[in-house]
N, C-alpha and C positions, 0 to 999 in steps of 0.2 A: 341436112334438116332431121330436127325431132319427130320423130316418128307421133303423133299427134293428128285429131284431127283435122287443126288449124290446116296443114302442110298437104293435108288429102284436099282440102278445099281450096288453098287457091293453084294448087295444081292442076285438078279438075276445071279450074276456070279459065285454067291456059287453054289444057285440049282442051276442053265446049270450043269457046270464041275459037280456036284457030281451025276445030271440023263444023261449027255451024253460024257461025259470022256474027254468033250475038252466044247472049248465059245464057244456056236453059239448067234454072230449078229444075223441074221433074224429071231431067235427065243424069244429074244428081241423086237427087232423092231417088229416083232406079237405083242406081248403080251400088245406095247406102240400106236400100234394104227397106226400107221410107216409103217408097211408092201411092200407100195405103196410111200415110200416118194418119190416125197414130199405131197403127200394125204397125210393127216389125216383122218385115220377113226373113228369118234366118238363112244364112248365109250370104247374105248384105254385104257388104263389105266396111259398114262398121263392128262387126263382130271383131273385127281389128284392135279394135279402140277400147276393148274390156278390160285388159290391163288384165296382169299376175302381181295378185293376187284380182281379180275377176269384179270388175264395179258390183256391185247391190245394185237388186232390178230397178232399186226408184232412180240410182243415180243413173244409171243406164239410161233409164227412161227419160229421164234429164237429158242427157246426154242427146237424145234422138229428138229434142223437141229443138236445144241450141243446132241442132245440126238444119232441121226445116229450119227453124224461124233466119239464120245467117244465109244460109243457101236463098231465100224467097227475100230478105230483101238484098240480097248484093244484084238478084236481078233487077227490081224495083229498081233499082239505082242506075243500073246498065241503059233503062228502057231509055229506047229513043236517042242512046248515044252506039255511035258506032264504033266495035274496040278497032283498040291500037292499031293498027297495020306495022311499020315502021317498029324495028327491031328495039330499039332505043326506047321508042314510049311501052310498047307489051311488057319489057324487061320495067321500067318506071311505075308502070300496074304494078304487081307483081311483088316489089319494095315498098309500094304503101296498102296494098293485101297482109302482106308479111308485120305491116310496124303497129295493127291489131290484135287482137283476142278474141278467142272467137266468142266471148258474149261480148265486148263492142259489135261486132259485127250483127250477131240474133241479137240487140237490142232494138226496140219502137224505134229511138231516133238515128237509127246507121240507114234506114231506108227516105231521110227525109232532105 
């Protein structure tokens, strides 16, 4: 997998749904250091995606917003639906998520 935030979101989706029975955006945002968005908590995992050379402050704020919006859209799109239980269904869901870009998942149209 690529080392990017979309991969992290997909991996956390798999872990969170396995642990909680449904996707929890608040968990993902806490892991990332975004539980008090727009304030970023230093030491959150989002820091791993700052890059080398590091993103500018403005670009990092944009990345924070994308992470928040994508995570909340993912939760909204799963509200009222049980996550797939069978392994082949779970794999299909993860494969479908991997076909999107982070910007696609963060779009206002993504949660519809």
